[in-house]
N, C-alpha and C positions, 0 to 999 in steps of 0.2 A: 508465537512470534517474539513477544517481549522477552520471555525467559531465555529463549534460545539466543537472541541478539546479545543480551547481557552476559550470558554464559560464555559466548564466543569472545566477549571483551574482557573476560577474566574477572567478572563481578560475581561475588558470592550470592547465589540466588536460592530461595526456597519457594517452590511452587506447589500448591495444594489443589485437590480436585475431589469433590464428593463422590464422583463416579468410580466404580471399581475397575473399569477398563475403559480404553479409548472407544470412541464412537465407531461402530462397525457398519452401519447403514444410514442412509438418509442424511438429513441436515443440509448444510451449505455444500455447494459442489462446483461453483463457477469461478474461474480465475481469469481476470481481465489482463490485457497486455501490460499495463504498468506494473501490476502485481508480479507478473512473470519477471519483469526487469528487476524488481526489488528482490525477489527470491534469487535471481542470478547473482545479485550483489553479495549474497550470503553463501554462494556456492551451492544452492539447492535447486536451481531451475532444471538442471540436466535430468534429475530423477523425475521431476514433475512432467517434463516433456516426454519422457520415456513411458510413463505409466498412464498419463491422462489421454483424453480424447480431444482432438482439435476441432474447433468449429470455425469454418471459413465463410460460409454462406448463410444468409438469412432470407427466408421466403415469407411472403405475405399472402394470405388467403382471405377471400371475402365471400359473402353469400350471393347466391342467385336464386330467385324464387322457385325456379323449376328444377334446378340441378343440385341444390345444396352448395357446398363450398367450392370455390374455384380459385386457382392460383392467379394472383394479380401481378406479382413482381418478384424478382429475385435481386438481391443486392449483397455486396460484401457485408459480412457480419460485423466487421470493425471498420469504422470510418475515422481513422487516425493515421494520416499519411506519414508521420514521423515515428510510428511505433516500430520498435526493433522486432517485436513478435506480433505481426499483424493478424492475430487470431486469438480466440479465447480458448481456454482449456477447461474441460470438465472432468472432475474426479471426485468420487464421494468423500465426504469430510474425513472419514477414518483414514483414507489413503493419504490425505494432506497432513493430518495429525501425525501419522507415522513418520513422515519426512522430518518433521520437527522433533519428534521424540527420539529418533535415531541420532539426529544431529546433537541434541542436548546430551544424550548418553555419551557421545564421543567427547563431550566437554565436561563430563563428570556430574551431570545434573539429571535426576530422575524425578518424576512426579510423585508426591506423597498422596496416594489415593485413599479414598474413604475418609477424607478429612475435610472439615468445613469450619469456617470461622463462626464463633458464637458471640464474640465481643471484640470491640476495637476502641482503643483510647488514644487520643493525640494530646501530647503535653501542651499545657497552657503557658509554660515557661518560655519567654521570648529568647532568653539566652540559650536554652537547650535547642529550641527550634532553629536558631541561627548558627549553631555550632556544627562544624564539619565532622566532628568525632562522636556526636551524640546519636542515640537511638530513641527518638522521641515518640515512636509509635509502638503501642503494645497491642498485640493481637492474641486473643485466646482461641486456640484451635482445638476443635472437638474431634476425637478419633471415633469414627462410626463403627469400626470393626474391632474395637477393644473387647477383650474377653472379661468375664467377671474377675474382679481382683486387680485388673490392669488399670493403670492411670488413663483415664478417658480424655484428659485435657493436657495441652501443651501451651506454655506461654512463650511467645516469640516477640523479641524486641527488635524492631526494624528501623532502618534509616528512612526507607521509603516503602510504601505499599501501593501496588497496582491492582485495582479491582477490574478484572476482565471477565466478570461473572454473569454476562448475559442480560437479556432484556428485563428480567425480574431481579436485577442485581441486589444482592444483600448489602454489599458495600454502599451502594448509592442510597438505598433506603435507610440504612443505619445512620448515615451521615446527614440525612435530611435533605438530600439534593432532589429537587423537583424535576419532573419531566414536563416540558412545555410543548403543546401541540394538540393534536386531535386524533380521534379514531374515525376511519372512513366507514362507509356502509358496504364496502366491497368484501365479499366472502369468497375464498378460493380454497380448492383442494389441491393436494400435491400427491402424485402417484408415481413411484419408481417401479418400473416393471420391464420385463422382456417382452416386447410386443410381437403380435402376429398381425400383420397389416399389409395392405396394398397402397398405403399412403406414400406417395413418391418422395416426400421430403422428410421421412422419419429420421434420417441421419443428418439433417440440417436443423439449424435453429429456425423454427417455424412459428409465426404469429397468425392465429386464426380468429377471424371476427365473423361470426355467423348469427343468423336469426335465433339460433338455439343457445347462444352464449358465446363466450370467448375461451380460447385455450392457447397454450404455448408449449411447444415441443423443445426439449433440451436433450440432445443425444449425449450419452455418457460413455465411460470406458466399457470395453467389452461389448456385449449386446444390450446393455441396459439403456433405457430411455426414461427421462423424467417428463411428465405431462402436468402442467398447471391447468386447472379446470375451474371456470367460473361457476359459482353456485348461487342459488337464490336464498333469500331470508327464510322462506318456508321450508327449505331443505334442512336447516340446521339450528336456527335460533329458537331458544326457549322463550315462549311468548311472555312469561312472567318476569324473567331476569334479563332478557335481550342479550344473553350470552350464548356462545356456541355450545350446543349439546352434541359432543362427539359421538355419543352412543347412537345418534340418528344416522350416522354415516359409516361406511365400510369401504374397503378397496373395490369390492364388487359394485357398490352403488356409484362410486366415483367413475368407474369404467363405464357404467351404463349412461351416465351424463355425458361423458366424453364421446361415446359412440354417436349420440345425437348431434353433437357439435361437428364431428368429423364426416357426417353423411355428405356425399354418397360413398365415401371410402370405408372400408372395413377396419375395425380395430378390436383386437382381443388380446388376452394374455392368460397364460397358465401359471405365471410366476410373478407374484408381487413381492418386491423387496422391502418396501417401506411406504407409508402414506401418512398424511396429516391434513388438517383443515385449520384455517386461521382467518381472522379479520385483520385487514391492513390498518396498522397504526403508524402515524407519522409524527414523531416527537423528538425533541432534542433536550438534553439535560441542561438545567439552568447554570450549572458550573461543572467543570471537569476536574476540579481538585479542591482539597481542603488544606489550607496553610502550606501549600506546595510540598506536602509530605505524603498525602494520600491522593492517588489519581484514579480515575475511572477511564475505561477505554472500550471501544467496540460497541456491541449492542447495549452495554451498560449506559452509554451516553447518547445513543441515537437509534431509533427504530424506524423501519420503513418496509415497504414490500420487497420480497426477494426477487421479483420478476425482472427488475432492472439489472440484476446481477451485481449488486454493489455491497451486500451485507458483509460477507467475509473479506472482500477486498478493502472496504472502508475500515473494517476492524484491524486488519493487518497493517494498513497504512497508518492508523492511529498509533499503534505501538512501535512501528518503524520510526515514526516521528519522535516518539517519546524516549525510546531506548537510548539513542545516541546522546540525548540531552542529559538523561540520568547518568550515563557512563561518563560523560565529560565532567559533570559535577562530582561524581563519586571518585574519580581519579584525581581530582584537584586541578583539572585543566580549566574549568569554567566556573563562573559565579553561579550561585543558586538562582539568580535573576533569569538565567537562561530558561529555566523550567516554565516561566510564565508564558513563553512563546508557544508552548504546547497547546494550551487552551485557545490562545489567540488564533493560531493557525487551523487547528482541527475543528473547533466549534464553528468557525465561519464556514469551513468546508461542509460540515454536517448540515447546517442551515441551507446551503446551496443544494445539498443532496436531497433534502426533504422537498424542496421546491421542484427539483428535477423529478423526484419520485411521484409527486402528485400528478404531474402531467403524464408520466409514463404509465402509472397505474390507471388513470382515467382512460388513456388510450386503449389499454388492454381490456378494461372492464366495460367499455361501452358496447352494448349490443348493436347489431346492424339492423335498424328498423326498415331500411329501404331496399335491402338487397344489394347495396353497393359497398365499396371498401372505404367510404368516407365516414364511417361510423365512429370517428374519434373526436375528441373535444375541440380540437383546433381546426378541423376541416382540412388539414393537410393529409396527403397520402402518407401511409405509414413509413414508406421508404424514405421520403423526404424528412420526416420527423426523426428517423434514425440517424440520418446524416447530420441533422441539426444537433442532436445530442451526442454524437459519436465521440467527440473529444472528451466530453465529461464522463460518459459511460465507461470509456476505455481506461480512465484514470490518467491519460496522457495530458489532458488540459488543466489539471489541478494547478492553481496559481495562488501563491502565498503573498499576502500584502506586505508593504514596507514595514520593517521592524528593525530591531537590533541586529538580526541575522539576515535581513533582506534589504540591501541598499542599492537602489537603481540609479544613483546619481550619474554614472557613466555608461548608461545603457547604449548610447550611440556608438561606443567602441566595439560592440558585437551585437548588431541590431537583431540578428535572428536567434541569438541565445537569450531567451527572455529571462531576466532576473526574477526569481521567485518561482520559476518552473523547472522541471527536471532537465538535467543535461541531455542534450540531443545525442542520439547514437550516431556514430560516424566511423568508418573504417579508415585507419591510417596504416602505414607500415613502420615497423621498428627500424630505426636508422642503422642499427648495428648489424642486423641479420636479414632485414627486408621481409620479415614475416608480417603478413597482414593481421591487424588486431583492432577490434572495436574499442573505441574509447571507453565504453561502459565497462569493459573487462579490466580497465585500469583504475576503476573507481569502486573497489570493494567496500562493503559496509563495515569497516574496521575502526570506526569512531574517530578517524582522523579527517581533518580538512585537506582537500586536494587543491594544490595551488598550481594552476596550469599556465605556463609561460608560452605564449604564442610569439615566437621571436622572429618570424619571417625568414627572409633569405640571408644566409650566412656570408654576407660580403665582408670585406675587411673593415669597413666602417661599422657594420652591425656587430661584428665580434668585439670591436673596440667599445661600442656602447654596452655590450653585455659584460665586458670586464669591469666597466665603471659601475654598472648596476650590481654586479656580484660584490664589489667592494662595499657598496651601501648596505646590501642585505647581510653582509657578514659582520657589520658593526653591532655592538651590544644593544643599541637603541632600535635596531630593526625588529619588526614584528616576529620574524623567524627566530630571533635570539631571545627576545624579551618574553614571549609567551610559550615557553616550554619548561617542563618541570625538572629536567635532568641535563639541560644544556645540549641535548642531541635533537637536532631539527626534526629528524624522521620519527621521533616519538609522537609528535602531535601534528606534523605537517608532512604530506606526501607531495614531493615536487615532481612534476611532469613537464617536459619541454616538447613543444611541437614546432618543427621547422618547416619552412617552405623550400622548394627546390626539386631536384630530380635524383633518382636512384643512382644515376651514373656519376654524379658530381658531389653528393653530400659527404661530408666528413664530420661525424657527430663529435669527434674528439676536440674540435675547435670550440665547442660549447664549454664555457667555464665550468669547473667541477661542481659548483654549488647547484647548477641546473641539471646535472646528470649524476645524482647520487648512486645510480646503478646503470649499467649499460642498457638495460631494458627500458629506462625511463625517458629516452629520447625518441620521439616519433617524427616521421616525415610525411608531409602531405603530398603523397604521390600514389599512383596505382601500384598494385602488387606486380611481381615479375611477369605474370601472365596477362596483366592489364585487364583483369576481369572485375576487380573491386578496388575501392579506395579512390583517392584523389578529390580535389575540389572542396576540401574541408574548410579552408579559409572562406571560400565563397558561401558554403552552406551555413556557416556560422555568422557571416556578415562581418568578418574581421579583415582589416587592411594589413597585408603582409609587409608593407613598407614601414610599419610601426611595431613596437613591442606592446603587446596587450596581455594583461594578467586577468585570468578568470579563476575565481574562487568557487569551488564546488563543496557544498556542505557534506557531512558524513552520510546524509540520507540521499545524496545524489542530486539535490536541487542546487541551482546556481544561486549563490549567496550575494555576490557582488562582482563587478568588473571594473578594472581601472587601467588607465595608461601607465606606462612604466615611470612617468615623472610624477605620479600621485601616490608615492609610498606613504606619505603622511595620512592620506585617506584610508589606506589599508590598515595602518596602525590604529586609527580611530575606530575602524570597523571591528577589528579583533579586540581592541581595548574596551569596547562597550560591553563585552560579556566574558572574555577570557581573563585569566589571572596571571599576573606576572610572577616571576620566579621567587619573589620575596613574600608572597602572600602566605598567611597562616593556613590556608586551605591545602597547602602542599604536603601535609602529613599523609602517610599511607592510608588509603581509605578502602573499606570494604562495606558491602551492603547486604542486608537480608530483605528480600522482597517476598 
């Protein structure tokens, strides 16, 4: 994710991996609705939607003393009313990696395989650390596939380094970053297989709580199904070390345990694709960076159970958050101070994720001693708990706290667009050709801030106001002019205008040219010509069409701030807190090696 995002932004990237090939089976496989939106912003969602399996329904099973498990409820798998994609997608990790690898290849980047770091040094020179043109990080890379006589090491001098090297992160350990948290007593097995079964919900997300243990079913692409299976200490723990002894387990043994949980339903398989066992650990790194030059992301900085479906999603969201900030700094658009917001935003999220995971893991790991479905720690029915956690689990409800890039001073001007949360999806029509288009499709992850002008009805009075506003925005002191490196507004800002009115009467050419840099950049809040989609956007966002409201969307798709049109000084303060004016020394051409 990170390498691809930076490559798409034109940043010089080096990515290394000790594996000889991409993952082909197993590992992470669940993509949540917000992550689909993120991938869409990079132009990658279409392939994911085509190749993956969609999960729309979640079913809950509980024990009965006489009959074994029995279905208690069915509910939507995703409880997130504003999700553009109201479902999850499952696709084995190798398929997801392939999407990124192909995209990186299109942008001239390939993975240096059979390579791993053996040493990392960060300069102690404060001048070098603060210089935009320096390469203060030295990484020694070991070539694992070097032949006799070949040079086995390579020295890489980098401006920034990102360690996305998993739960046992070499980067994290080498830099002395501690993991804070605890290990649970929950032991689970994972089995990817092609099932032979009469279980009626094998193609749905199913949570099973029985007197023989708990299980969870995750349907995958093709005929494959993943089953998470609760295990006991006696099954796996080495009594002397209290560590998992994987030699005590096999896919056949996992299936045998699952059969008891699924009773009275039959469950068998002649094809096992992958399996593993693990103890749930719930930890967060004490720091996400060292000197704002080396960063860690993903499992390197937070670990939790995979059953809540957050692992890969949280990891990709980490680097989605970090990549645009690195790109802005490397391009000379923003100050290095922007990078501090990465840890502030993502570490807080990780702590919330661990709290969420503790409840979810306990819910799934509690055996049902009474033969009822209330065998979870909260006493709530599982369906209700899913609804309670839905916004968080889907990624839709992630909220970033106030900071230099999150300013909620004027939240009242768009009450339903929550500042610090991702921009809501909404269908508008393009005012030039009346083609329906989701606002999300106007917000690509191209490292630019999107400035949305909600200008309301284009009356004569409003057009006059817009002309006056255009004059102010065209002045050298305007944030649009002050904070760009080459004098071209569209280099760092993408302006989109949303009008109110009807298809029959709108004339987008009455909008001053600064608000319509291209004919496709003016949208109309009305239904499409068939009246099947669109309309009511101002109402959905809580924006008054009788006023001019400005919404700033960050490069990662989150609402950064909202202001009325008479508060341009506040917008200047917002961007001035982290962006660099045209006279800054950081404006020299920048490249990076990651």
